[in-house]
Every structure is written in structure tokens, then in C-alpha cells.
Rosetta silent file (secondary structure, phi, psi, omega in degrees, C-alpha in Angstrom):
SEQUENCE: MSSEQAYKMRSQILLGVLFIVAGVLFLLHTLGIFYVNSLWHLAPLVLVLFGLNRVIGFDSGEQLAGGFWMIIIGLWLYVCFEKMWGINFQNSWPIFLITAGIGQLLRVLVNRKNGTGHGK
SCORE:     score description
SCORE:     0.000 S_00000001
   1 L     0.000  130.091  179.679    0.000    0.000    0.000 S_00000001
   2 L   -72.931  162.441 -179.533    1.433    3.377   -0.972 S_00000001
   3 H   -66.827  -30.594  176.762    1.750    6.142    1.575 S_00000001
   4 H   -65.622  -42.125  177.796   -0.902    8.138   -0.342 S_00000001
   5 H   -66.178  -40.366  179.148   -3.353    5.230   -0.044 S_00000001
   6 H   -64.145  -40.078  178.409   -2.478    4.817    3.641 S_00000001
   7 H   -62.951  -45.747  179.654   -3.070    8.536    4.208 S_00000001
   8 H   -62.233  -41.266  179.758   -6.466    8.397    2.493 S_00000001
   9 H   -64.960  -44.953  177.720   -7.460    5.328    4.500 S_00000001
  10 H   -61.135  -40.213  179.781   -6.402    6.974    7.804 S_00000001
  11 H   -63.620  -42.503 -179.866   -8.310   10.128    6.854 S_00000001
  12 H   -67.498  -40.255  178.048  -11.471    8.177    6.083 S_00000001
  13 H   -64.667  -45.967  179.655  -11.211    6.182    9.302 S_00000001
  14 H   -60.192  -44.443  179.025  -10.582    9.358   11.330 S_00000001
  15 H   -64.125  -40.976  177.272  -13.546   11.104    9.728 S_00000001
  16 H   -61.945  -43.940  178.963  -15.784    8.081   10.375 S_00000001
  17 H   -64.262  -40.672  178.665  -14.745    7.931   14.032 S_00000001
  18 H   -63.176  -40.316  176.466  -15.359   11.673   14.421 S_00000001
  19 H   -62.992  -42.238  179.778  -18.871   11.315   12.961 S_00000001
  20 H   -63.394  -47.618 -179.494  -19.623    8.429   15.329 S_00000001
  21 H   -61.865  -45.818  178.684  -18.348   10.337   18.374 S_00000001
  22 H   -61.122  -42.620  179.348  -20.261   13.487   17.390 S_00000001
  23 H   -62.421  -43.981  178.992  -23.435   11.454   16.804 S_00000001
  24 H   -63.603  -43.242 -179.637  -23.158    9.697   20.176 S_00000001
  25 H   -64.455  -42.809  178.820  -22.546   13.002   21.979 S_00000001
  26 H   -68.244  -34.203  175.567  -25.500   14.707   20.303 S_00000001
  27 H   -64.327  -45.716  177.295  -27.703   11.676   21.054 S_00000001
  28 H   -62.054  -36.162  176.784  -26.684   11.808   24.723 S_00000001
  29 H   -64.800  -45.026 -179.600  -27.415   15.548   24.685 S_00000001
  30 H   -63.054  -36.009  179.181  -30.865   14.949   23.167 S_00000001
  31 L   -81.011   -4.306  178.390  -31.618   12.314   25.808 S_00000001
  32 L    78.123   15.977 -178.733  -30.543   14.709   28.570 S_00000001
  33 L   -87.809  -36.262 -176.315  -27.716   12.462   29.750 S_00000001
  34 L  -145.097  138.345 -177.298  -24.804   14.678   28.717 S_00000001
  35 L  -102.866  123.743 -173.694  -24.711   18.299   27.601 S_00000001
  36 H   -77.795  -19.678 -174.678  -22.704   19.096   24.478 S_00000001
  37 H   -50.556  -35.556 -177.588  -22.548   22.865   25.012 S_00000001
  38 H   -78.528  -10.438 -176.928  -19.303   22.549   26.960 S_00000001
  39 H   -86.748  -11.467 -176.854  -17.628   20.521   24.209 S_00000001
  40 H   -63.056  -26.706  177.733  -17.456   23.263   21.579 S_00000001
  41 H   -70.232  -16.195  178.430  -14.192   24.490   23.056 S_00000001
  42 H   -86.609   -7.253 -177.372  -12.701   21.108   22.184 S_00000001
  43 L   -55.389  -37.591  178.577  -13.484   21.541   18.467 S_00000001
  44 H   -60.997  -21.614  179.811   -9.977   22.869   17.621 S_00000001
  45 H   -68.973  -19.787  173.474   -8.580   19.523   18.742 S_00000001
  46 H   -64.133  -39.508  176.827  -10.193   17.989   15.637 S_00000001
  47 H   -62.727  -37.802  176.746   -7.779   20.123   13.621 S_00000001
  48 H   -62.387  -43.142  179.214   -4.936   18.699   15.725 S_00000001
  49 H   -61.345  -44.188  178.855   -6.084   15.157   14.890 S_00000001
  50 H   -67.185  -34.116  175.627   -6.120   15.877   11.161 S_00000001
  51 H   -65.350  -42.365  176.449   -2.696   17.504   11.458 S_00000001
  52 H   -62.153  -40.058  177.899   -1.328   14.438   13.206 S_00000001
  53 H   -59.607  -38.338 -178.917   -2.826   12.277   10.478 S_00000001
  54 H   -73.469  -34.174 -178.613   -0.978   14.339    7.897 S_00000001
  55 H   -73.054  -34.981 -178.990    2.329   14.229    9.775 S_00000001
  56 L   -69.163  120.913  177.196    2.255   10.446   10.206 S_00000001
  57 L    70.329   34.399 -178.757    3.876    8.871    7.171 S_00000001
  58 L   -64.960  149.330  178.223    4.497   12.132    5.309 S_00000001
  59 L  -101.380  -26.851 -174.473    6.008   11.924    1.813 S_00000001
  60 L  -139.517  167.246  176.423    7.236   15.464    1.397 S_00000001
  61 H   -63.660  -31.373  179.318    8.257   18.524    3.307 S_00000001
  62 H   -65.403  -41.243  178.468    5.011   20.191    2.237 S_00000001
  63 H   -65.289  -43.259  179.404    2.934   17.450    3.874 S_00000001
  64 H   -63.667  -46.842 -179.830    4.975   17.629    7.063 S_00000001
  65 H   -64.615  -39.763  178.213    4.825   21.433    7.193 S_00000001
  66 H   -63.030  -43.959  177.104    1.077   21.413    6.421 S_00000001
  67 H   -64.880  -39.475  177.499    0.387   18.925    9.199 S_00000001
  68 H   -60.257  -45.502  177.795    2.597   20.905   11.549 S_00000001
  69 H   -59.746  -44.495 -179.262    0.589   24.080   10.781 S_00000001
  70 H   -60.732  -42.382  179.973   -2.714   22.279   11.411 S_00000001
  71 H   -63.909  -47.974 -177.915   -1.469   21.021   14.789 S_00000001
  72 H   -63.501  -44.711 -179.479   -0.163   24.429   15.873 S_00000001
  73 H   -64.425  -42.757  178.070   -3.309   26.289   14.788 S_00000001
  74 H   -61.784  -44.844  178.510   -5.566   23.747   16.515 S_00000001
  75 H   -65.997  -40.134  178.759   -3.568   23.930   19.744 S_00000001
  76 H   -61.395  -45.944  178.893   -3.408   27.731   19.544 S_00000001
  77 H   -61.712  -42.972  179.449   -7.185   28.004   19.121 S_00000001
  78 H   -60.984  -47.923 -179.404   -7.766   25.600   22.013 S_00000001
  79 H   -62.163  -41.368  179.209   -5.404   27.524   24.317 S_00000001
  80 H   -66.281  -43.563  179.215   -7.005   30.854   23.350 S_00000001
  81 H   -62.408  -38.965 -178.049  -10.560   29.558   23.840 S_00000001
  82 H   -85.975   -6.633 -179.526   -9.662   28.122   27.252 S_00000001
  83 L    54.869   44.599  179.890   -7.592   31.224   28.172 S_00000001
  84 H   -78.253  142.201  175.728   -4.745   29.024   29.369 S_00000001
  85 H    54.520   24.811  179.822   -1.564   30.667   30.713 S_00000001
  86 H    73.135   13.690 -178.575   -3.017   34.108   30.025 S_00000001
  87 L   -86.470  132.297  175.071   -2.805   33.508   26.271 S_00000001
  88 L  -137.921 -177.700 -177.175   -5.442   35.135   24.086 S_00000001
  89 L   -65.298  -33.009 -175.747   -5.802   36.102   20.442 S_00000001
  90 L   -75.431  -35.130 -173.370   -4.273   39.548   20.972 S_00000001
  91 L  -100.679    3.372 -174.148   -1.071   38.552   22.764 S_00000001
  92 L  -114.407   11.040 -178.038   -0.182   35.338   20.963 S_00000001
  93 L   -61.433  -28.454  178.106    0.349   36.419   17.352 S_00000001
  94 H   -62.022  -18.629  176.942    4.164   35.903   17.520 S_00000001
  95 H   -57.298  -34.529 -178.542    3.449   32.169   17.684 S_00000001
  96 H   -71.905  -31.898  174.428    2.678   32.340   13.963 S_00000001
  97 H   -65.805  -44.534  178.543    6.060   33.880   13.175 S_00000001
  98 H   -63.002  -45.294  179.666    7.789   31.105   15.094 S_00000001
  99 H   -62.201  -40.863  179.009    5.588   28.470   13.445 S_00000001
 100 H   -61.457  -42.424  178.575    6.285   29.885    9.982 S_00000001
 101 H   -64.924  -45.834  178.893   10.013   29.647   10.595 S_00000001
 102 H   -63.586  -43.485  179.519    9.847   26.092   11.934 S_00000001
 103 H   -60.669  -42.188  178.880    7.563   25.040    9.079 S_00000001
 104 H   -64.415  -42.920  177.794    9.940   26.470    6.486 S_00000001
 105 H   -61.783  -44.354  178.442   12.913   24.701    8.089 S_00000001
 106 H   -60.117  -44.985 -178.531   11.027   21.389    8.179 S_00000001
 107 H   -59.342  -48.520 -177.637   10.003   21.758    4.541 S_00000001
 108 H   -66.504  -46.170 -177.391   13.562   22.463    3.373 S_00000001
 109 H   -64.641  -42.678 -179.313   15.220   19.778    5.514 S_00000001
 110 H   -69.084  -43.272  178.816   12.769   17.032    4.548 S_00000001
 111 H   -64.060  -37.046  178.422   12.846   17.918    0.862 S_00000001
 112 H   -67.010  -42.452  179.759   16.655   17.990    0.929 S_00000001
 113 H   -63.705  -39.332 -178.993   16.775   14.616    2.683 S_00000001
 114 H   -82.222   -8.053 -179.947   14.343   13.132    0.148 S_00000001
 115 L    73.584   27.231 -177.208   16.210   14.712   -2.758 S_00000001
 116 L  -104.202   17.639  178.572   13.114   16.592   -3.967 S_00000001
 117 L   112.645 -166.688 -175.957   14.618   20.053   -4.050 S_00000001
 118 L  -103.562    4.455 -178.384   15.006   22.854   -1.578 S_00000001
 119 L    75.505  143.849 -177.948   11.338   23.519   -0.758 S_00000001
 120 L  -122.234    0.000    0.000    9.544   26.640   -1.855 S_00000001
């Protein structure tokens, strides 16, 4: 199985599991057993899961950097929504500069290692 096929299969499985979990939570909410309102702050973690899926078994620096961005953005949104460590949207913008630099380095290093160029 190629890495592209493995990625597609993992993505489909992840999406199926997310639909099942969301359906069960909304059913429990409808039955009055569990209230979903408090779970919306966890939504950015779905982005983290898709980023991890992209990072696992990456073929190129672009895939690795893209997955890395998804993970960082998901974690950043979660931290901002939960107001952890005093971090909010206004004071945390430098994280994106740091992330951009790390992503560019990852892209170049992986592409160089794979012999696919210097990354763009």
C-alpha cells in the first residue's frame, strides 16, 4: 500500500470515528444524559487530529509542514478559547512567526533529505 493510499485510508477512518463520536454526543445531549454545550471548546482539537494524520507517514516537506501548521493552529485556538496561561488572540500572534520559521525549516530539511529540491 502506498503512503498516499495509507493517508487516504487513515483520513477516512478518522472522519468516520469523528462522525460516530459526534453522533453519540449529540444523542446523549438529546436524551438529557450529557450536555454538548461545553464541548465546543474542544473543536480545535479535531484540527490537531487531522494535522497528526498528515504528519504520520508524510512523503514530502510540504505534507509535514502542512500537518505541523494544522497542529499548531488547533492547539493555539484551544489555548485561546480556554484562556490558558493568560494567552489570548491579541497577545499570541508571535506564535505564527515562530511556526512559519519552523515550518519552512522542516520543509527544506525534509525535501533535501528526500532529494526533492530545496522547498519553496
